Backbone bond lengths (Angstrom), bond angles and torsions (degrees), N, CA, C in turn:
res aa  C-N    CA-C-N  psi(-1)  N-CA   C-N-CA  omega(-1)  CA-C   N-CA-C  phi
1 M - - - 1.501 - - 1.586 107.90 -
2 K 1.353 114.65 146.52 1.419 120.11 175.01 1.430 118.61 -75.32
3 R 1.326 115.36 142.28 1.481 116.71 179.61 1.576 104.50 -79.26
4 T 1.276 120.19 146.63 1.416 123.59 -178.82 1.519 109.92 -100.11
5 P 1.389 122.98 148.98 1.420 127.39 176.54 1.505 115.23 -77.81
6 A 1.317 120.66 147.44 1.335 122.05 173.26 1.633 108.76 -138.70
7 A 1.257 112.51 151.96 1.461 117.03 178.23 1.418 106.64 -119.15
8 L 1.380 114.38 127.17 1.541 120.86 -176.31 1.528 109.02 -111.55
9 W 1.263 118.30 132.33 1.482 121.55 169.32 1.522 107.72 -109.15
10 I 1.358 111.28 111.12 1.492 116.51 -174.37 1.443 105.54 -115.33
11 W 1.343 112.50 159.24 1.595 120.48 169.88 1.484 105.13 -122.32
12 Y 1.436 114.95 152.55 1.471 119.46 163.29 1.444 111.82 -149.90
13 R 1.280 116.36 161.59 1.438 123.57 165.07 1.586 104.52 -98.15
14 G 1.298 110.06 125.32 1.433 115.69 -176.82 1.500 120.74 -72.02
15 T 1.281 116.39 -15.13 1.515 121.08 -177.57 1.538 119.73 -46.85
16 P 1.333 119.68 -44.42 1.450 113.99 175.91 1.488 120.77 -94.54
17 F 1.459 109.10 15.68 1.541 110.47 178.34 1.489 110.28 -116.03
18 I 1.326 123.50 154.75 1.422 128.04 174.14 1.403 114.68 -91.41
19 G 1.406 118.84 23.47 1.319 124.96 -178.16 1.587 115.09 120.88
20 F 1.252 118.72 173.56 1.536 118.90 -179.28 1.573 112.11 -75.30
21 Q 1.334 115.64 -57.72 1.464 116.84 -172.26 1.571 111.38 -65.74
22 R 1.339 108.22 141.81 1.453 118.76 175.78 1.441 111.00 -56.15
23 Q 1.459 114.54 137.12 1.523 120.37 178.20 1.364 109.16 -138.87
24 P 1.388 121.73 168.55 1.446 123.75 -173.61 1.609 112.12 -73.32
25 D 1.316 114.16 -32.38 1.480 115.00 178.80 1.474 113.56 -120.62
26 G 1.329 120.71 135.06 1.336 121.53 -178.82 1.522 118.46 91.81
27 L 1.361 114.30 156.25 1.514 115.09 -177.95 1.488 109.54 -89.28
28 T 1.465 112.58 133.01 1.397 119.23 173.80 1.551 111.60 -115.67
29 V 1.263 116.90 162.51 1.457 125.71 -176.54 1.574 105.05 -58.05
30 Q 1.388 118.94 -46.90 1.372 122.73 -178.40 1.500 114.68 -59.56
31 E 1.404 112.47 -41.37 1.466 115.33 173.72 1.471 117.41 -63.88
32 A 1.315 113.18 -38.27 1.471 117.16 178.97 1.552 107.46 -69.39
33 L 1.248 120.53 -47.56 1.441 122.68 -172.44 1.557 109.13 -65.52
34 E 1.452 117.78 -43.40 1.414 120.18 -175.60 1.595 107.03 -70.97
35 D 1.285 119.15 -28.34 1.453 122.59 176.98 1.562 107.39 -67.75
36 A 1.356 117.02 -47.87 1.465 115.94 179.94 1.633 106.56 -70.45
37 L 1.118 126.58 -27.10 1.547 126.17 177.58 1.490 108.20 -66.34
38 R 1.407 114.36 -40.03 1.408 117.34 -177.67 1.578 108.83 -62.77
39 K 1.265 112.78 -47.85 1.428 119.24 -178.15 1.422 115.22 -61.70
40 A 1.432 115.59 -27.96 1.410 126.14 176.02 1.538 115.88 -82.00
41 G 1.363 114.43 -5.80 1.457 125.41 175.56 1.469 112.08 97.02
42 V 1.348 119.27 21.82 1.460 122.95 174.88 1.586 111.85 -120.38
43 P 1.263 115.29 93.92 1.522 119.00 -173.51 1.449 118.32 -91.65
44 Y 1.426 114.50 35.85 1.459 121.47 -178.07 1.467 111.95 -111.47
45 P 1.312 117.01 156.89 1.596 117.77 -179.87 1.629 106.27 -81.87
46 V 1.371 110.96 164.50 1.336 116.91 -177.35 1.519 109.43 -109.30
47 M 1.300 119.21 164.74 1.411 126.97 173.97 1.563 107.49 -126.16
48 P 1.330 114.01 116.10 1.611 115.20 -178.82 1.527 111.67 -90.36
49 A 1.390 109.69 161.19 1.356 112.79 174.69 1.521 117.22 -65.38
50 G 1.350 116.61 -20.24 1.491 125.68 169.61 1.496 107.93 -177.97
51 R 1.332 116.18 167.68 1.398 119.32 -175.63 1.578 107.78 -99.60
52 T 1.299 115.36 141.48 1.424 118.86 174.28 1.612 106.54 -110.86
53 D 1.331 116.13 153.31 1.331 122.08 -175.53 1.631 118.29 -92.18
54 R 1.260 118.42 174.34 1.405 117.40 -177.36 1.414 121.05 -49.30
55 G 1.354 124.63 122.52 1.396 127.56 -178.41 1.469 119.40 87.25
56 V 1.405 117.24 -8.87 1.516 122.09 175.53 1.439 114.16 -77.53
57 H 1.319 122.38 139.15 1.403 129.07 -175.32 1.522 107.60 -98.41
58 A 1.284 112.61 164.33 1.574 114.75 174.76 1.575 104.71 -141.90
59 R 1.255 112.21 126.41 1.547 120.26 167.53 1.454 107.39 -76.86
60 M 1.422 113.23 -41.68 1.389 117.17 -174.69 1.604 110.01 -139.19
61 Q 1.197 113.66 95.29 1.537 116.90 169.05 1.586 105.98 -110.13
62 V 1.296 109.67 137.83 1.646 115.46 -178.45 1.446 105.42 -114.37
63 V 1.416 111.66 136.59 1.461 114.95 176.80 1.607 102.40 -131.07
64 S 1.369 110.22 152.42 1.424 122.38 164.38 1.415 116.62 -98.88
65 V 1.289 116.21 135.82 1.498 123.13 -179.88 1.533 111.20 -144.67
66 R 1.289 117.39 147.70 1.498 124.58 178.42 1.570 105.45 -91.22
67 L 1.295 121.41 136.45 1.436 121.01 170.02 1.597 113.31 -106.25
68 P 1.361 114.74 150.49 1.410 122.20 174.84 1.439 115.95 -46.97
69 P 1.324 125.80 157.45 1.440 127.07 172.49 1.553 107.10 -58.49
70 C 1.341 115.50 138.49 1.443 120.41 174.45 1.540 112.07 75.57
71 Y 1.324 117.01 5.75 1.470 122.80 -177.71 1.536 107.18 -107.66
72 T 1.358 117.41 125.67 1.487 119.74 -173.63 1.579 113.33 -110.02
73 S 1.310 113.23 154.39 1.477 113.09 -178.38 1.510 109.67 -59.54
74 E 1.330 120.98 -30.74 1.498 124.37 175.33 1.504 112.48 -59.33
75 M 1.472 117.01 -42.01 1.386 117.49 178.58 1.646 106.51 -69.50
76 L 1.243 118.08 -32.66 1.514 116.57 179.57 1.456 109.98 -65.71
77 A 1.292 125.10 -39.49 1.400 135.62 -176.96 1.514 107.41 -56.68
78 E 1.414 111.53 -37.32 1.578 117.13 -173.98 1.454 107.12 -87.69
79 R 1.404 119.16 -34.23 1.381 118.63 -164.32 1.632 115.93 -96.19
80 L 1.422 112.91 -23.89 1.597 122.61 -178.03 1.596 103.52 -69.31
81 P 1.312 121.93 -55.98 1.563 114.02 -158.93 1.580 111.59 -57.27
82 P 1.243 126.08 -35.55 1.504 123.80 -173.13 1.673 105.45 -61.50
83 H 1.300 116.66 -26.66 1.576 116.71 -175.97 1.408 110.35 -94.86
84 A 1.213 125.14 -3.98 1.554 127.33 -177.72 1.403 106.37 -80.12
85 P 1.445 116.84 141.42 1.514 122.62 179.81 1.562 101.50 -74.64
86 P 1.352 113.36 167.71 1.495 124.02 -169.48 1.685 112.86 -62.66
87 D 1.379 111.19 -25.23 1.395 110.92 -177.92 1.464 115.31 -96.87
88 L 1.316 124.69 13.73 1.400 134.44 -171.16 1.503 109.86 -139.69
89 G 1.354 120.55 126.33 1.455 119.90 178.31 1.567 112.63 -144.26
90 L 1.251 114.13 173.22 1.464 126.63 178.37 1.481 111.72 -107.13
91 C 1.243 118.15 124.46 1.573 120.72 166.88 1.435 112.23 -92.06
92 V 1.443 121.56 -45.49 1.324 122.05 -175.68 1.541 110.95 -148.61
93 A 1.283 117.56 138.56 1.523 122.59 168.08 1.487 106.23 -121.97
94 R 1.391 114.34 125.67 1.434 116.08 -176.15 1.513 113.18 -147.70
95 R 1.267 125.29 152.72 1.422 127.79 166.20 1.377 113.71 -74.78
96 P 1.350 122.68 109.41 1.480 125.04 -168.73 1.603 109.10 -76.65
97 P 1.390 110.40 170.95 1.505 117.95 177.00 1.561 109.07 -64.63
98 E 1.291 118.71 153.75 1.444 123.43 177.49 1.488 112.95 -51.64
99 G 1.332 120.09 133.00 1.385 124.30 177.69 1.535 114.30 89.31
100 F 1.382 120.63 -7.55 1.467 126.36 -179.94 1.562 110.67 -63.00
101 H 1.311 115.28 137.06 1.574 127.09 174.81 1.531 103.04 -143.30
102 A 1.321 112.70 124.98 1.416 120.58 179.66 1.537 117.84 -51.11
103 Q 1.359 113.04 -39.83 1.516 119.73 177.03 1.442 113.70 -88.26
104 W 1.410 115.94 -62.43 1.413 121.04 -176.80 1.478 119.51 -62.77
105 S 1.395 120.84 -22.88 1.370 121.78 178.71 1.565 116.38 -87.11
106 A 1.366 115.04 -10.49 1.428 124.69 -173.35 1.536 110.58 -66.10
107 A 1.410 116.89 133.20 1.412 120.30 -177.70 1.472 108.50 -105.98
108 G 1.283 117.50 -4.78 1.517 116.68 179.29 1.465 113.56 164.29
109 K 1.363 117.62 172.55 1.506 120.12 -173.49 1.493 109.86 -142.57
110 E 1.300 116.65 149.05 1.572 118.86 166.08 1.392 109.16 -114.20
111 Y 1.366 117.11 129.71 1.478 123.00 162.52 1.451 114.27 -108.08
112 R 1.251 117.50 154.98 1.425 127.36 177.09 1.431 109.76 -129.49
113 Y 1.377 111.71 136.99 1.522 118.87 -178.18 1.482 107.65 -129.54
114 R 1.326 117.56 125.65 1.403 129.34 -174.92 1.582 115.46 -98.77
115 I 1.408 116.71 120.30 1.474 123.47 -172.36 1.596 107.55 -129.44
116 Q 1.285 116.41 134.87 1.435 123.34 -179.22 1.451 103.06 -98.25
117 L 1.387 112.53 103.09 1.545 115.47 -171.77 1.607 104.81 -99.83
118 G 1.275 122.71 -10.20 1.456 122.70 176.46 1.465 110.96 -141.94
119 G 1.275 116.70 145.66 1.450 122.31 -176.09 1.542 115.08 60.09
120 R 1.291 117.19 -153.51 1.441 122.87 174.59 1.451 116.52 -116.22
121 A 1.260 122.15 145.41 1.430 125.81 -179.28 1.491 113.20 -62.24
122 S 1.279 122.62 136.40 1.466 123.15 179.92 1.482 104.76 -62.44
123 E 1.469 115.51 165.25 1.405 118.79 -177.26 1.508 113.72 -61.84
124 A 1.394 113.42 -36.71 1.521 123.88 -178.74 1.577 108.21 -61.10
125 W 1.342 114.31 -37.33 1.475 120.00 -171.30 1.597 113.45 -90.03
126 Q 1.356 116.24 -20.76 1.376 112.68 -171.64 1.514 117.17 -59.94
127 P 1.373 124.78 -31.54 1.405 119.08 -178.81 1.543 109.39 -73.03
128 F 1.364 122.73 -2.49 1.447 121.94 -173.30 1.506 112.26 -128.73
129 V 1.248 116.01 15.04 1.551 117.31 -176.82 1.572 103.24 -131.61
130 M 1.484 107.24 148.92 1.410 117.77 165.84 1.526 109.95 -88.82
131 E 1.325 113.25 129.64 1.472 116.91 173.57 1.478 109.36 -109.13
132 P 1.334 118.55 102.23 1.514 120.91 179.76 1.537 118.12 -40.85
133 S 1.338 111.28 -38.53 1.567 114.36 -176.58 1.467 112.15 -60.31
134 T 1.368 121.41 -17.60 1.365 122.59 179.88 1.549 115.11 -94.31
135 E 1.376 115.25 -2.35 1.456 120.08 177.04 1.603 107.80 -95.81
136 P 1.331 111.81 119.98 1.523 112.89 -176.99 1.487 117.87 -53.34
137 R 1.183 118.92 -32.08 1.541 121.93 177.68 1.494 115.54 -75.82
138 L 1.432 114.62 -9.65 1.429 117.62 -175.96 1.534 108.91 -122.68
139 E 1.227 120.45 -2.54 1.476 128.93 -173.39 1.554 102.29 -64.95
140 G 1.365 109.36 130.69 1.437 122.86 171.71 1.603 112.64 72.59
141 L 1.309 121.29 6.68 1.440 128.27 -179.59 1.561 107.62 -92.03
142 A 1.318 122.28 143.53 1.445 128.19 175.86 1.511 105.60 -80.61
143 L 1.326 114.63 137.29 1.409 123.93 -177.57 1.511 110.07 -126.58
144 A 1.342 120.16 95.27 1.508 122.62 178.27 1.539 111.66 -76.30
145 P 1.296 120.70 125.85 1.509 113.16 177.08 1.439 118.62 -55.77
146 E 1.417 112.46 -35.65 1.455 117.72 174.54 1.457 119.08 -54.05
147 R 1.329 112.07 -40.18 1.521 118.05 178.49 1.589 111.44 -72.23
148 L 1.306 113.37 -38.58 1.442 115.03 174.85 1.668 113.13 -60.89
149 A 1.258 103.53 -42.07 1.584 110.97 -178.73 1.554 108.82 -57.54
150 E 1.364 114.65 -43.75 1.443 124.19 -176.31 1.563 107.68 -61.76
151 Q 1.290 115.12 -48.98 1.424 119.67 -176.75 1.458 113.01 -63.53
152 L 1.251 120.11 -44.16 1.426 126.66 173.80 1.491 113.07 -59.94
153 G 1.357 116.70 -45.21 1.401 116.91 178.16 1.549 118.72 -65.69
154 A 1.385 113.67 -22.07 1.452 121.84 176.93 1.583 110.65 -67.85
155 A 1.224 116.72 -17.63 1.566 119.09 -177.04 1.542 106.82 -87.76
156 V 1.226 125.96 -9.31 1.408 126.31 -178.53 1.488 112.98 -63.70
157 G 1.329 119.55 130.20 1.466 121.75 173.05 1.618 108.37 139.75
158 C 1.253 115.22 179.08 1.442 123.58 -178.81 1.489 105.64 -95.19
159 R 1.386 117.27 114.78 1.397 118.45 -171.80 1.652 104.75 -156.35
160 D 1.389 111.77 177.14 1.505 117.27 173.88 1.504 107.59 -98.84
161 F 1.253 116.84 111.12 1.434 120.89 -172.66 1.597 108.00 -92.90
162 Y 1.227 115.98 36.15 1.454 121.58 -176.16 1.530 110.83 -57.56
163 A 1.277 117.58 -35.55 1.414 122.21 -178.78 1.579 114.93 -68.31
164 F 1.296 108.81 -16.00 1.611 116.38 -167.45 1.550 110.06 -122.81
165 H 1.315 114.63 24.50 1.499 113.99 171.14 1.522 108.20 -157.17
166 E 1.391 116.80 159.39 1.444 121.21 -179.92 1.472 110.66 -52.57
167 H 1.338 120.15 141.03 1.418 123.75 175.23 1.316 119.19 -72.16
168 S 1.406 114.64 -7.66 1.525 114.49 170.89 1.632 111.33 -79.67
169 S 1.305 117.07 -11.25 1.508 116.13 172.26 1.508 106.73 -76.60
170 L 1.369 108.75 148.54 1.554 118.90 170.93 1.542 114.43 -51.96
171 R 1.389 114.72 123.23 1.388 120.03 -176.90 1.636 106.55 -82.69
172 K 1.232 117.66 113.75 1.514 119.62 177.25 1.453 107.41 -160.41
173 P 1.384 117.78 165.21 1.488 123.24 175.15 1.562 108.86 -59.91
174 R 1.360 114.31 134.60 1.470 116.65 173.15 1.597 105.74 -132.94
175 T 1.268 118.55 150.21 1.405 123.43 -173.25 1.483 108.12 -111.97
176 L 1.383 118.70 115.13 1.360 127.95 171.26 1.559 107.83 -88.54
177 T 1.172 123.86 105.34 1.506 126.88 -174.06 1.535 114.18 -80.23
178 S 1.294 117.59 -26.95 1.491 123.23 -179.59 1.552 109.33 -160.25
179 A 1.336 114.07 138.41 1.471 120.85 166.56 1.447 109.00 -143.28
180 T 1.401 119.69 106.24 1.352 128.96 -176.45 1.516 113.03 -125.49
181 L 1.380 110.94 158.44 1.513 118.07 177.10 1.461 114.13 -116.25
182 H 1.241 117.73 133.58 1.441 120.58 -169.42 1.623 108.55 -130.16
183 E 1.310 112.49 136.57 1.484 116.10 179.23 1.481 110.50 -91.63
184 L 1.445 117.89 125.91 1.387 120.14 -175.90 1.548 111.44 -100.52
185 G 1.272 115.52 -7.64 1.536 123.02 178.97 1.554 112.28 115.35
186 N 1.151 117.55 156.56 1.589 124.14 167.41 1.585 103.55 58.67
187 G 1.367 121.30 43.53 1.287 124.51 175.69 1.580 122.93 71.02
188 L 1.444 106.80 3.62 1.508 114.03 177.82 1.550 115.27 -94.62
189 F 1.232 119.71 130.55 1.407 127.19 -176.02 1.490 109.70 -116.72
190 E 1.315 113.51 164.09 1.556 119.00 178.94 1.522 107.78 -144.26
191 A 1.316 110.23 122.28 1.589 113.27 177.47 1.580 103.25 -95.43
192 R 1.335 112.05 128.44 1.413 117.09 177.73 1.567 112.98 -110.03
193 L 1.218 113.52 121.32 1.538 118.54 -175.30 1.541 111.04 -119.38
194 R 1.262 115.69 119.97 1.424 115.88 175.41 1.509 114.57 -123.38
195 G 1.307 118.94 137.92 1.435 122.16 177.96 1.487 115.59 -161.44
196 D 1.266 114.54 179.74 1.464 117.40 -171.35 1.564 110.78 -86.49
197 G 1.352 118.39 1.30 1.430 123.40 177.17 1.532 111.00 166.02
198 F 1.357 114.79 153.58 1.447 120.29 -175.59 1.472 111.76 -138.49
199 G 1.219 119.36 140.62 1.416 126.04 175.86 1.553 110.03 -75.76
200 R 1.330 117.25 171.93 1.498 121.36 -177.58 1.561 109.39 -66.20
201 Y 1.284 120.24 121.81 1.400 123.86 175.59 1.661 109.75 77.89
202 Q 1.215 113.91 9.80 1.680 112.35 -175.27 1.429 109.39 -60.18
203 V 1.318 117.91 -52.00 1.577 119.18 -172.49 1.453 107.09 -61.32
204 R 1.262 121.68 -38.89 1.563 123.45 -175.27 1.545 109.05 -70.88
205 Y 1.368 117.68 -40.95 1.345 121.17 178.55 1.622 108.99 -68.43
206 L 1.178 115.86 -43.86 1.500 119.03 178.25 1.565 114.76 -57.57
207 V 1.431 107.35 -51.22 1.412 113.18 178.33 1.538 115.35 -62.80
208 G 1.305 116.03 -42.45 1.428 122.66 -178.03 1.503 105.23 -69.35
209 S 1.251 127.90 -45.74 1.379 123.83 -179.64 1.453 120.28 -65.92
210 A 1.381 111.34 -31.86 1.445 121.90 167.98 1.480 115.79 -59.29
211 L 1.337 110.09 -43.75 1.448 122.57 -179.94 1.629 107.75 -61.66
212 L 1.411 117.42 -46.26 1.351 122.07 -178.95 1.561 110.98 -60.74
213 T 1.311 109.22 -42.86 1.502 116.83 -174.86 1.503 111.37 -71.25
214 A 1.413 117.75 -39.06 1.479 119.05 177.31 1.531 109.41 -64.94
215 A 1.316 115.93 -30.59 1.525 120.05 -178.46 1.460 112.51 -80.60
216 G 1.392 121.66 -9.61 1.361 118.70 -170.43 1.476 118.58 86.79
217 A 1.339 122.50 -2.94 1.392 125.38 -175.87 1.579 116.05 -88.18
218 L 1.449 110.10 -4.62 1.502 121.87 173.29 1.458 107.19 -134.77
219 S 1.273 125.05 128.01 1.449 122.36 -177.09 1.493 106.42 -67.27
220 E 1.389 113.26 139.69 1.415 120.90 174.06 1.659 111.86 -56.48
221 E 1.247 117.13 -33.86 1.358 117.50 -176.76 1.629 111.09 -69.65
222 L 1.258 117.53 -38.01 1.512 119.20 170.08 1.431 114.72 -67.86
223 Y 1.376 122.83 -33.25 1.425 122.13 179.44 1.473 111.17 -70.15
224 R 1.473 117.03 -39.16 1.463 119.72 -177.68 1.503 108.95 -74.65
225 S 1.361 114.18 -31.52 1.542 117.23 177.09 1.542 107.92 -63.24
226 A 1.377 118.23 -39.47 1.444 116.34 -176.30 1.597 109.90 -69.25
227 L 1.269 110.87 -34.61 1.567 113.55 176.41 1.529 111.39 -66.90
228 D 1.347 115.39 -40.21 1.402 120.32 -167.85 1.587 112.91 -81.62
229 S 1.456 113.80 -34.46 1.486 119.97 -171.35 1.475 111.99 -134.12
230 S 1.354 115.49 9.98 1.491 118.41 172.85 1.620 110.42 68.04
231 T 1.394 117.69 18.54 1.337 115.27 175.71 1.485 116.09 -67.17
232 T 1.296 119.32 130.56 1.495 123.82 179.46 1.435 113.30 -61.70
233 I 1.267 116.69 132.28 1.512 121.47 -178.28 1.527 109.20 -130.94
234 P 1.467 113.91 158.49 1.461 113.34 173.81 1.494 118.19 -76.84
235 G 1.405 111.96 69.35 1.425 114.78 -170.55 1.451 113.46 -81.44
236 L 1.297 122.70 -173.22 1.505 131.09 -179.08 1.427 113.07 -121.41
237 K 1.329 117.38 125.41 1.473 122.99 174.74 1.547 105.02 -88.41
238 A 1.280 119.91 108.50 1.391 126.04 -177.73 1.585 108.41 -62.38
239 P 1.225 123.27 151.26 1.438 128.80 -177.02 1.602 111.19 -60.32
240 A 1.257 120.12 140.56 1.519 120.54 -177.81 1.582 111.97 -63.44
241 K 1.311 118.99 -28.71 1.404 120.44 -172.94 1.495 114.46 -58.99
242 G 1.338 119.61 -20.95 1.526 121.33 -176.94 1.437 108.59 -93.43
243 L 1.285 122.57 3.20 1.486 124.39 -173.43 1.425 114.13 -99.37
244 V 1.409 123.41 131.93 1.442 124.66 168.69 1.554 108.31 -133.16
245 L 1.454 104.82 136.10 1.491 111.13 172.31 1.554 102.90 -80.01
246 W 1.250 119.07 107.98 1.431 126.57 -173.11 1.533 116.37 -78.07
247 E 1.336 114.31 -51.30 1.470 120.18 -176.74 1.503 113.28 -149.15
248 V 1.273 119.13 154.42 1.380 123.87 179.69 1.589 105.75 -125.56
249 H 1.288 119.03 123.56 1.464 117.26 -170.00 1.503 112.35 -110.08
250 Y 1.290 120.04 147.86 1.532 125.94 -173.03 1.535 109.66 -137.47
251 P 1.276 117.09 143.63 1.482 117.62 175.37 1.601 111.20 -53.94
252 A 1.289 117.53 139.00 1.412 123.59 -173.60 1.555 114.50 -47.49
253 K 1.201 120.33 -34.72 1.503 123.02 -171.37 1.477 109.54 -74.05
254 V 1.386 118.12 -19.35 1.554 117.14 178.87 1.606 110.46 -125.24
255 D 1.246 120.42 11.56 1.482 124.72 -175.15 1.530 104.03 -77.49
256 P 1.248 119.15 120.27 1.400 123.19 -177.92 1.714 110.95 -82.17
257 F 1.294 111.72 -8.05 1.448 112.48 -169.40 1.641 107.88 -123.68
258 P 1.356 117.08 113.90 1.450 121.44 -174.19 1.493 110.58 -71.49
259 A 1.320 122.50 159.86 1.484 126.43 -173.06 1.414 107.59 -58.89
260 E 1.303 121.85 -46.51 1.556 122.94 -179.72 1.535 115.51 -51.94
261 E 1.370 106.41 -37.06 1.516 109.23 179.66 1.500 114.94 -78.88
262 R 1.362 113.20 -27.82 1.436 118.53 173.33 1.511 114.65 -68.27
263 A 1.392 115.32 -33.01 1.401 123.29 175.58 1.459 116.91 -67.26
264 L 1.404 113.84 -38.94 1.376 120.48 179.69 1.612 109.22 -132.94
265 P 1.268 114.42 79.60 1.478 118.18 -174.26 1.482 112.88 -65.95
266 P 1.352 115.37 125.77 1.444 122.36 177.54 1.432 114.20 -61.76
267 G 1.341 121.15 131.34 1.443 119.34 170.65 1.615 113.47 81.03
268 L 1.366 120.83 5.46 1.342 124.80 179.35 1.533 107.79 -83.12
269 P 1.461 115.99 125.71 1.544 112.20 174.54 1.490 115.94 -59.28
270 L 1.264 116.72 144.59 1.439 119.92 169.20 1.542 108.48 -82.99
271 G 1.424 110.26 160.65 1.439 109.43 178.34 1.456 113.97 95.29
272 P 1.284 118.73 171.29 1.663 123.81 -177.86 1.496 101.07 -55.38
273 P 1.491 115.90 147.10 1.480 119.88 -9.71 1.575 113.14 -92.69
274 F 1.341 115.69 17.10 1.432 117.39 -175.97 1.664 112.94 -95.60
275 S 1.357 107.65 -42.07 1.461 112.82 169.14 1.396 118.41 61.57
276 F 1.448 121.78 13.41 1.388 126.75 -175.24 1.485 105.61 -84.95
277 P 1.415 120.38 132.51 1.505 128.68 5.27 1.484 109.71 -108.49
278 A 1.367 119.17 31.47 1.366 118.96 -177.62 1.537 115.29 -63.18
279 E 1.392 114.51 -28.20 1.434 120.13 -179.64 1.633 115.98 -67.45
280 A 1.281 111.23 -7.44 1.411 113.29 -174.60 1.575 115.39 -52.36
281 G 1.415 115.19 -32.61 1.425 113.60 178.81 1.366 111.84 -89.49
282 S 1.353 127.00 15.27 1.430 123.02 -174.50 1.459 112.28 -74.54
283 S 1.395 119.29 154.94 1.427 126.73 -178.75 1.484 109.62 -107.71
284 E 1.396 121.54 159.18 1.339 121.23 178.53 1.611 105.41 -102.73
285 A 1.367 107.48 143.64 1.512 112.58 -175.29 1.443 113.21 -98.79
286 A 1.345 116.57 -6.99 1.497 121.44 177.40 1.469 111.36 -78.43
């Protein structure tokens, strides 16, 4: 009998993991998820929408997996959660539309990066927020949210982001459709970047370099030149702990997850680093 496909929407806090992809040393999201799947009766590997690096969190990571004969997505939704570790969970398990693939069907992603621009991060948020005052190249420099929003917005468009991602990533044009800054309250801000694809560390280099430029530690001329002509610059890779893979987007005809589910994800923990729905009252700084 044929194995049936399933689409899983999972979340995780990246702090205890050394990344998504299975590696020889250290716990990975893939290892923890596949171990939980085996205990739930699904002994097959998963294929994610994309890999996240050490310490990066995910509000919405999507994975494809095959289920054994006579095993349904509904059974998996019931059997998997008890075997998952505390920092990894399942929102939805569903049989996807015909032709769906977590990675190859994806049309784009949204990442969010949290930055404490005023005061100190609360105890609950400290593990999930970048505090510029702890970065040697930003220490003691003034950071106006409006300036940061301006530099982030300058990156929007279809361009070669070679200066802002690891050179091991494929060099090709990528489209950043939006890059905005939002105030969450108590000095906490969130950069939201949405695009059709991202190279390795691209969000972290973009946010870090925009911070340097906004603070005057990197000239705006160099920053804009890197965006326009891919000129290499002494940018800043912002720390992983502030980054969340927020959402994976698919064309409507193959999307397993309806809009109302995306707006109110079942089973997603409230509070940091997901904070849903507390952000509803946030304002945009751009």
